[in-house]
mmCIF file as gemmi writes it, N, C-alpha and C atoms, coordinates in Angstrom:
data_model
loop_
_atom_site.group_PDB
_atom_site.id
_atom_site.type_symbol
_atom_site.label_atom_id
_atom_site.label_alt_id
_atom_site.label_comp_id
_atom_site.label_asym_id
_atom_site.label_entity_id
_atom_site.label_seq_id
_atom_site.pdbx_PDB_ins_code
_atom_site.Cartn_x
_atom_site.Cartn_y
_atom_site.Cartn_z
_atom_site.occupancy
_atom_site.B_iso_or_equiv
_atom_site.pdbx_formal_charge
_atom_site.auth_seq_id
_atom_site.auth_asym_id
_atom_site.pdbx_PDB_model_num
ATOM 1 N N . MET Axp A 1 ? 92.055 107.502 -112.404 1 0 ? 1 A 1
ATOM 2 C CA . MET Axp A 1 ? 93.562 107.863 -113.331 1 0 ? 1 A 1
ATOM 3 C C . MET Axp A 1 ? 93.867 109.204 -113.948 1 0 ? 1 A 1
ATOM 4 N N . GLY Axp A 2 ? 94.644 109.855 -114.61 1 0 ? 2 A 1
ATOM 5 C CA . GLY Axp A 2 ? 94.49 110.978 -115.302 1 0 ? 2 A 1
ATOM 6 C C . GLY Axp A 2 ? 93.741 112.522 -113.854 1 0 ? 2 A 1
ATOM 7 N N . GLY Axp A 3 ? 93.3 112.933 -114.716 1 0 ? 3 A 1
ATOM 8 C CA . GLY Axp A 3 ? 92.414 114.029 -113.313 1 0 ? 3 A 1
ATOM 9 C C . GLY Axp A 3 ? 92.706 115.674 -113.935 1 0 ? 3 A 1
ATOM 10 N N . VAL Axp A 4 ? 93.285 117.062 -113.292 1 0 ? 4 A 1
ATOM 11 C CA . VAL Axp A 4 ? 93.652 117.868 -114.19 1 0 ? 4 A 1
ATOM 12 C C . VAL Axp A 4 ? 94.487 118.157 -115.031 1 0 ? 4 A 1
ATOM 13 N N . LYS Axp A 5 ? 94.392 118.278 -115.719 1 0 ? 5 A 1
ATOM 14 C CA . LYS Axp A 5 ? 95.484 119.279 -116.968 1 0 ? 5 A 1
ATOM 15 C C . LYS Axp A 5 ? 96.392 120.131 -116.694 1 0 ? 5 A 1
ATOM 16 N N . ILE Axp A 6 ? 98.012 119.885 -117.054 1 0 ? 6 A 1
ATOM 17 C CA . ILE Axp A 6 ? 99.119 120.763 -116.347 1 0 ? 6 A 1
ATOM 18 C C . ILE Axp A 6 ? 99.932 121.161 -117.493 1 0 ? 6 A 1
ATOM 19 N N . ASN Axp A 7 ? 100.333 122.158 -117.654 1 0 ? 7 A 1
ATOM 20 C CA . ASN Axp A 7 ? 101.523 122.246 -118.509 1 0 ? 7 A 1
ATOM 21 C C . ASN Axp A 7 ? 103.265 121.827 -117.35 1 0 ? 7 A 1
ATOM 22 N N . ARG Axp A 8 ? 104.04 122.068 -117.994 1 0 ? 8 A 1
ATOM 23 C CA . ARG Axp A 8 ? 105.302 122.103 -117.512 1 0 ? 8 A 1
ATOM 24 C C . ARG Axp A 8 ? 105.89 123.283 -116.286 1 0 ? 8 A 1
ATOM 25 N N . ASN Axp A 9 ? 104.714 123.962 -115.959 1 0 ? 9 A 1
ATOM 26 C CA . ASN Axp A 9 ? 105.183 124.825 -114.398 1 0 ? 9 A 1
ATOM 27 C C . ASN Axp A 9 ? 104.386 124.627 -113.518 1 0 ? 9 A 1
ATOM 28 N N . MET Axp A 10 ? 103.341 123.29 -114.052 1 0 ? 10 A 1
ATOM 29 C CA . MET Axp A 10 ? 102.76 122.535 -112.658 1 0 ? 10 A 1
ATOM 30 C C . MET Axp A 10 ? 101.36 123.622 -112.939 1 0 ? 10 A 1
ATOM 31 N N . GLU Axp A 11 ? 101.299 124.322 -113.559 1 0 ? 11 A 1
ATOM 32 C CA . GLU Axp A 11 ? 99.844 125.275 -113.274 1 0 ? 11 A 1
ATOM 33 C C . GLU Axp A 11 ? 98.922 124.571 -114.045 1 0 ? 11 A 1
ATOM 34 N N . VAL Axp A 12 ? 97.487 124.483 -113.251 1 0 ? 12 A 1
ATOM 35 C CA . VAL Axp A 12 ? 96.249 123.78 -114.159 1 0 ? 12 A 1
ATOM 36 C C . VAL Axp A 12 ? 95.739 124.591 -115.4 1 0 ? 12 A 1
ATOM 37 N N . LEU Axp A 13 ? 95.81 123.546 -116.78 1 0 ? 13 A 1
ATOM 38 C CA . LEU Axp A 13 ? 95.195 124.593 -117.776 1 0 ? 13 A 1
ATOM 39 C C . LEU Axp A 13 ? 93.296 124.066 -117.542 1 0 ? 13 A 1
ATOM 40 N N . ASN Axp A 14 ? 92.358 125.06 -118.104 1 0 ? 14 A 1
ATOM 41 C CA . ASN Axp A 14 ? 91.259 124.731 -118.118 1 0 ? 14 A 1
ATOM 42 C C . ASN Axp A 14 ? 90.249 124.14 -119.692 1 0 ? 14 A 1
ATOM 43 N N . LYS Axp A 15 ? 89.399 123.554 -119.349 1 0 ? 15 A 1
ATOM 44 C CA . LYS Axp A 15 ? 89.116 122.853 -121.082 1 0 ? 15 A 1
ATOM 45 C C . LYS Axp A 15 ? 89.497 123.504 -122.242 1 0 ? 15 A 1
ATOM 46 N N . ALA Axp A 16 ? 89.93 124.656 -122.792 1 0 ? 16 A 1
ATOM 47 C CA . ALA Axp A 16 ? 90.398 124.572 -123.145 1 0 ? 16 A 1
ATOM 48 C C . ALA Axp A 16 ? 92.468 124.77 -123.688 1 0 ? 16 A 1
ATOM 49 N N . GLY Axp A 17 ? 92.7 124.877 -122.809 1 0 ? 17 A 1
ATOM 50 C CA . GLY Axp A 17 ? 94.163 124.62 -122.915 1 0 ? 17 A 1
ATOM 51 C C . GLY Axp A 17 ? 94.828 126.057 -121.518 1 0 ? 17 A 1
ATOM 52 N N . LYS Axp A 18 ? 93.753 126.688 -121.545 1 0 ? 18 A 1
ATOM 53 C CA . LYS Axp A 18 ? 94.345 127.834 -121.327 1 0 ? 18 A 1
ATOM 54 C C . LYS Axp A 18 ? 94.661 128.151 -119.528 1 0 ? 18 A 1
ATOM 55 N N . VAL Axp A 19 ? 96.087 127.941 -118.865 1 0 ? 19 A 1
ATOM 56 C CA . VAL Axp A 19 ? 95.981 128.516 -117.638 1 0 ? 19 A 1
ATOM 57 C C . VAL Axp A 19 ? 95.51 129.042 -117.204 1 0 ? 19 A 1
ATOM 58 N N . ILE Axp A 20 ? 95.163 128.776 -115.66 1 0 ? 20 A 1
ATOM 59 C CA . ILE Axp A 20 ? 93.495 129.018 -114.195 1 0 ? 20 A 1
ATOM 60 C C . ILE Axp A 20 ? 94.892 129.629 -113.776 1 0 ? 20 A 1
ATOM 61 N N . SER Axp A 21 ? 94.868 130.742 -113.959 1 0 ? 21 A 1
ATOM 62 C CA . SER Axp A 21 ? 95.739 131.725 -112.502 1 0 ? 21 A 1
ATOM 63 C C . SER Axp A 21 ? 95.657 131.404 -110.801 1 0 ? 21 A 1
ATOM 64 N N . GLY Axp A 22 ? 97.8 131.564 -110.97 1 0 ? 22 A 1
ATOM 65 C CA . GLY Axp A 22 ? 97.67 131.192 -109.275 1 0 ? 22 A 1
ATOM 66 C C . GLY Axp A 22 ? 97.555 129.884 -109.057 1 0 ? 22 A 1
ATOM 67 N N . LEU Axp A 23 ? 96.678 129.005 -110.056 1 0 ? 23 A 1
ATOM 68 C CA . LEU Axp A 23 ? 96.529 127.098 -109.514 1 0 ? 23 A 1
ATOM 69 C C . LEU Axp A 23 ? 97.128 127.047 -109.843 1 0 ? 23 A 1
ATOM 70 N N . TYR Axp A 24 ? 97.833 125.189 -108.712 1 0 ? 24 A 1
ATOM 71 C CA . TYR Axp A 24 ? 99.013 124.637 -109.25 1 0 ? 24 A 1
ATOM 72 C C . TYR Axp A 24 ? 98.452 123.562 -108.948 1 0 ? 24 A 1
ATOM 73 N N . ALA Axp A 25 ? 99.493 121.98 -109.789 1 0 ? 25 A 1
ATOM 74 C CA . ALA Axp A 25 ? 98.933 121.195 -109.355 1 0 ? 25 A 1
ATOM 75 C C . ALA Axp A 25 ? 99.704 119.858 -109.563 1 0 ? 25 A 1
ATOM 76 N N . THR Axp A 26 ? 100.017 118.964 -108.272 1 0 ? 26 A 1
ATOM 77 C CA . THR Axp A 26 ? 101.427 117.601 -108.854 1 0 ? 26 A 1
ATOM 78 C C . THR Axp A 26 ? 100.995 116.395 -108.76 1 0 ? 26 A 1
ATOM 79 N N . GLY Axp A 27 ? 101.665 115.332 -108.614 1 0 ? 27 A 1
ATOM 80 C CA . GLY Axp A 27 ? 100.468 114.335 -108.563 1 0 ? 27 A 1
ATOM 81 C C . GLY Axp A 27 ? 100.256 113.354 -109.038 1 0 ? 27 A 1
ATOM 82 N N . GLU Axp A 28 ? 99.506 112.732 -108.598 1 0 ? 28 A 1
ATOM 83 C CA . GLU Axp A 28 ? 98.687 111.51 -109.786 1 0 ? 28 A 1
ATOM 84 C C . GLU Axp A 28 ? 96.527 112.597 -109.191 1 0 ? 28 A 1
ATOM 85 N N . VAL Axp A 29 ? 96.725 113.495 -108.707 1 0 ? 29 A 1
ATOM 86 C CA . VAL Axp A 29 ? 95.747 114.316 -109.252 1 0 ? 29 A 1
ATOM 87 C C . VAL Axp A 29 ? 95.49 114.752 -110.432 1 0 ? 29 A 1
ATOM 88 N N . THR Axp A 30 ? 97.006 114.745 -111.257 1 0 ? 30 A 1
ATOM 89 C CA . THR Axp A 30 ? 97.414 115.03 -112.753 1 0 ? 30 A 1
ATOM 90 C C . THR Axp A 30 ? 96.921 114.199 -113.737 1 0 ? 30 A 1
ATOM 91 N N . GLY Axp A 31 ? 96.93 114.472 -114.966 1 0 ? 31 A 1
ATOM 92 C CA . GLY Axp A 31 ? 97.038 113.683 -115.66 1 0 ? 31 A 1
ATOM 93 C C . GLY Axp A 31 ? 97.814 114.538 -116.862 1 0 ? 31 A 1
ATOM 94 N N . GLY Axp A 32 ? 97.769 114.034 -118.206 1 0 ? 32 A 1
ATOM 95 C CA . GLY Axp A 32 ? 99.163 114.403 -119.252 1 0 ? 32 A 1
ATOM 96 C C . GLY Axp A 32 ? 100.214 113.815 -119.295 1 0 ? 32 A 1
ATOM 97 N N . LEU Axp A 33 ? 100.882 113.974 -117.704 1 0 ? 33 A 1
ATOM 98 C CA . LEU Axp A 33 ? 102.021 113.613 -118.111 1 0 ? 33 A 1
ATOM 99 C C . LEU Axp A 33 ? 102.405 111.965 -118.422 1 0 ? 33 A 1
ATOM 100 N N . HIS Axp A 34 ? 102.084 111.205 -117.821 1 0 ? 34 A 1
ATOM 101 C CA . HIS Axp A 34 ? 101.948 109.618 -118.223 1 0 ? 34 A 1
ATOM 102 C C . HIS Axp A 34 ? 100.519 109.585 -118.955 1 0 ? 34 A 1
ATOM 103 N N . GLY Axp A 35 ? 100.166 110.314 -119.659 1 0 ? 35 A 1
ATOM 104 C CA . GLY Axp A 35 ? 98.082 109.638 -120.651 1 0 ? 35 A 1
ATOM 105 C C . GLY Axp A 35 ? 97.041 109.257 -119.344 1 0 ? 35 A 1
ATOM 106 N N . GLU Axp A 36 ? 96.614 109.014 -120.454 1 0 ? 36 A 1
ATOM 107 C CA . GLU Axp A 36 ? 95.074 109.116 -119.103 1 0 ? 36 A 1
ATOM 108 C C . GLU Axp A 36 ? 95.316 107.977 -117.936 1 0 ? 36 A 1
ATOM 109 N N . ASN Axp A 37 ? 96.235 106.512 -118.108 1 0 ? 37 A 1
ATOM 110 C CA . ASN Axp A 37 ? 96.685 105.687 -117.591 1 0 ? 37 A 1
ATOM 111 C C . ASN Axp A 37 ? 97.572 105.617 -117.579 1 0 ? 37 A 1
ATOM 112 N N . HIS Axp A 38 ? 98.499 105.566 -115.87 1 0 ? 38 A 1
ATOM 113 C CA . HIS Axp A 38 ? 99.882 104.693 -116.04 1 0 ? 38 A 1
ATOM 114 C C . HIS Axp A 38 ? 99.331 103.541 -113.781 1 0 ? 38 A 1
ATOM 115 N N . ILE Axp A 39 ? 100.506 103.288 -114.34 1 0 ? 39 A 1
ATOM 116 C CA . ILE Axp A 39 ? 100.571 102.118 -112.798 1 0 ? 39 A 1
ATOM 117 C C . ILE Axp A 39 ? 100.146 102.698 -111.712 1 0 ? 39 A 1
ATOM 118 N N . GLY Axp A 40 ? 99.396 103.243 -111.051 1 0 ? 40 A 1
ATOM 119 C CA . GLY Axp A 40 ? 99.58 103.622 -109.258 1 0 ? 40 A 1
ATOM 120 C C . GLY Axp A 40 ? 100.4 103.576 -108.132 1 0 ? 40 A 1
ATOM 121 N N . GLY Axp A 41 ? 100.898 104.419 -107.83 1 0 ? 41 A 1
ATOM 122 C CA . GLY Axp A 41 ? 101.306 104.315 -106.302 1 0 ? 41 A 1
ATOM 123 C C . GLY Axp A 41 ? 103.052 104.576 -107.313 1 0 ? 41 A 1
ATOM 124 N N . ASN Axp A 42 ? 103.094 104.857 -109.345 1 0 ? 42 A 1
ATOM 125 C CA . ASN Axp A 42 ? 104.424 104.519 -109.359 1 0 ? 42 A 1
ATOM 126 C C . ASN Axp A 42 ? 104.974 106.595 -110.01 1 0 ? 42 A 1
ATOM 127 N N . SER Axp A 43 ? 104.028 107.046 -109.118 1 0 ? 43 A 1
ATOM 128 C CA . SER Axp A 43 ? 104.204 108.429 -109.292 1 0 ? 43 A 1
ATOM 129 C C . SER Axp A 43 ? 105.347 109.311 -108.239 1 0 ? 43 A 1
ATOM 130 N N . VAL Axp A 44 ? 105.634 108.309 -107.419 1 0 ? 44 A 1
ATOM 131 C CA . VAL Axp A 44 ? 106.402 109.028 -105.9 1 0 ? 44 A 1
ATOM 132 C C . VAL Axp A 44 ? 107.91 110.017 -105.92 1 0 ? 44 A 1
ATOM 133 N N . ALA Axp A 45 ? 108.775 109.67 -107.482 1 0 ? 45 A 1
ATOM 134 C CA . ALA Axp A 45 ? 109.752 110.508 -107.631 1 0 ? 45 A 1
ATOM 135 C C . ALA Axp A 45 ? 109.013 111.572 -108.86 1 0 ? 45 A 1
ATOM 136 N N . GLU Axp A 46 ? 108.012 111.305 -109.313 1 0 ? 46 A 1
ATOM 137 C CA . GLU Axp A 46 ? 107.089 112.835 -109.512 1 0 ? 46 A 1
ATOM 138 C C . GLU Axp A 46 ? 106.819 113.556 -108.936 1 0 ? 46 A 1
ATOM 139 N N . ILE Axp A 47 ? 105.768 113.477 -107.453 1 0 ? 47 A 1
ATOM 140 C CA . ILE Axp A 47 ? 105.543 113.808 -106.696 1 0 ? 47 A 1
ATOM 141 C C . ILE Axp A 47 ? 106.815 114.911 -106.007 1 0 ? 47 A 1
ATOM 142 N N . ILE Axp A 48 ? 107.772 114.243 -106.416 1 0 ? 48 A 1
ATOM 143 C CA . ILE Axp A 48 ? 108.896 115.103 -105.308 1 0 ? 48 A 1
ATOM 144 C C . ILE Axp A 48 ? 109.339 115.886 -106.044 1 0 ? 48 A 1
ATOM 145 N N . ILE Axp A 49 ? 109.63 115.412 -107.259 1 0 ? 49 A 1
ATOM 146 C CA . ILE Axp A 49 ? 109.699 116.476 -108.266 1 0 ? 49 A 1
ATOM 147 C C . ILE Axp A 49 ? 109.279 117.352 -108.118 1 0 ? 49 A 1
ATOM 148 N N . PHE Axp A 50 ? 107.87 117.305 -108.942 1 0 ? 50 A 1
ATOM 149 C CA . PHE Axp A 50 ? 106.698 118.108 -109.67 1 0 ? 50 A 1
ATOM 150 C C . PHE Axp A 50 ? 106.293 118.778 -107.885 1 0 ? 50 A 1
ATOM 151 N N . GLY Axp A 51 ? 106.381 118.536 -106.819 1 0 ? 51 A 1
ATOM 152 C CA . GLY Axp A 51 ? 105.631 119.182 -105.696 1 0 ? 51 A 1
ATOM 153 C C . GLY Axp A 51 ? 107.236 120.129 -105.439 1 0 ? 51 A 1
ATOM 154 N N . ARG Axp A 52 ? 108.153 120.213 -106.099 1 0 ? 52 A 1
ATOM 155 C CA . ARG Axp A 52 ? 108.794 120.752 -105.448 1 0 ? 52 A 1
ATOM 156 C C . ARG Axp A 52 ? 108.854 122.468 -106.366 1 0 ? 52 A 1
ATOM 157 N N . GLN Axp A 53 ? 108.66 121.63 -107.681 1 0 ? 53 A 1
ATOM 158 C CA . GLN Axp A 53 ? 108.309 123.041 -109.048 1 0 ? 53 A 1
ATOM 159 C C . GLN Axp A 53 ? 107.153 123.532 -108.821 1 0 ? 53 A 1
ATOM 160 N N . ALA Axp A 54 ? 106.643 122.367 -108.621 1 0 ? 54 A 1
ATOM 161 C CA . ALA Axp A 54 ? 105.148 123.716 -108.156 1 0 ? 54 A 1
ATOM 162 C C . ALA Axp A 54 ? 105.472 124.702 -107.435 1 0 ? 54 A 1
ATOM 163 N N . ARG Axp A 55 ? 106.169 124.689 -106.108 1 0 ? 55 A 1
ATOM 164 C CA . ARG Axp A 55 ? 106.359 125.261 -105.207 1 0 ? 55 A 1
ATOM 165 C C . ARG Axp A 55 ? 107.437 126.725 -105.84 1 0 ? 55 A 1
ATOM 166 N N . VAL Axp A 56 ? 108.055 126.027 -106.456 1 0 ? 56 A 1
ATOM 167 C CA . VAL Axp A 56 ? 109.084 127.223 -107.03 1 0 ? 56 A 1
ATOM 168 C C . VAL Axp A 56 ? 108.259 128.516 -107.555 1 0 ? 56 A 1
ATOM 169 N N . LYS Axp A 57 ? 107.51 127.251 -108.917 1 0 ? 57 A 1
ATOM 170 C CA . LYS Axp A 57 ? 106.955 128.577 -109.468 1 0 ? 57 A 1
ATOM 171 C C . LYS Axp A 57 ? 105.454 129.359 -108.681 1 0 ? 57 A 1
ATOM 172 N N . PHE Axp A 58 ? 105.107 128.817 -107.608 1 0 ? 58 A 1
ATOM 173 C CA . PHE Axp A 58 ? 103.591 129.524 -107.016 1 0 ? 58 A 1
ATOM 174 C C . PHE Axp A 58 ? 104.123 130.395 -106.063 1 0 ? 58 A 1
ATOM 175 N N . ALA Axp A 59 ? 105.818 130.832 -105.708 1 0 ? 59 A 1
ATOM 176 C CA . ALA Axp A 59 ? 105.84 130.881 -105.116 1 0 ? 59 A 1
ATOM 177 C C . ALA Axp A 59 ? 106.634 132.853 -106.074 1 0 ? 59 A 1
ATOM 178 N N . GLU Axp A 60 ? 107.034 131.774 -107.479 1 0 ? 60 A 1
ATOM 179 C CA . GLU Axp A 60 ? 107.575 133.664 -108.708 1 0 ? 60 A 1
ATOM 180 C C . GLU Axp A 60 ? 106.148 134.293 -108.583 1 0 ? 60 A 1
ATOM 181 N N . PHE Axp A 61 ? 105.385 133.227 -109.13 1 0 ? 61 A 1
ATOM 182 C CA . PHE Axp A 61 ? 103.883 134.041 -108.368 1 0 ? 61 A 1
ATOM 183 C C . PHE Axp A 61 ? 103.393 134.824 -107.717 1 0 ? 61 A 1
ATOM 184 N N . VAL Axp A 62 ? 103.897 134.263 -106.57 1 0 ? 62 A 1
ATOM 185 C CA . VAL Axp A 62 ? 103.194 134.916 -105.527 1 0 ? 62 A 1
ATOM 186 C C . VAL Axp A 62 ? 104.058 136.367 -105.654 1 0 ? 62 A 1
ATOM 187 N N . LYS Axp A 63 ? 105.368 136.371 -105.737 1 0 ? 63 A 1
ATOM 188 C CA . LYS Axp A 63 ? 106.441 137.982 -105.576 1 0 ? 63 A 1
ATOM 189 C C . LYS Axp A 63 ? 105.564 138.747 -106.893 1 0 ? 63 A 1
ATOM 190 N N . ALA Axp A 64 ? 105.482 138.17 -107.938 1 0 ? 64 A 1
ATOM 191 C CA . ALA Axp A 64 ? 105.007 139.146 -108.858 1 0 ? 64 A 1
ATOM 192 C C . ALA Axp A 64 ? 103.589 139.933 -108.729 1 0 ? 64 A 1
ATOM 193 N N . GLU Axp A 65 ? 102.727 139.464 -108.297 1 0 ? 65 A 1
ATOM 194 C CA . GLU Axp A 65 ? 101.294 139.687 -107.79 1 0 ? 65 A 1
ATOM 195 C C . GLU Axp A 65 ? 101.376 141.055 -106.734 1 0 ? 65 A 1
């Protein structure tokens, strides 16, 4: 459990807590939302909601480039 850290825009953060431009992640590959450990499989709603949010934010990123 755990994984890469993300912010509320689903952007992946480096070890210093800075955004890695253009890199987005959702679901159980991410850490920080529920802490380092949570019950596996309880992320179905999270995957759907945050997957959509990542798509929206990535589309905004691409349009800005």
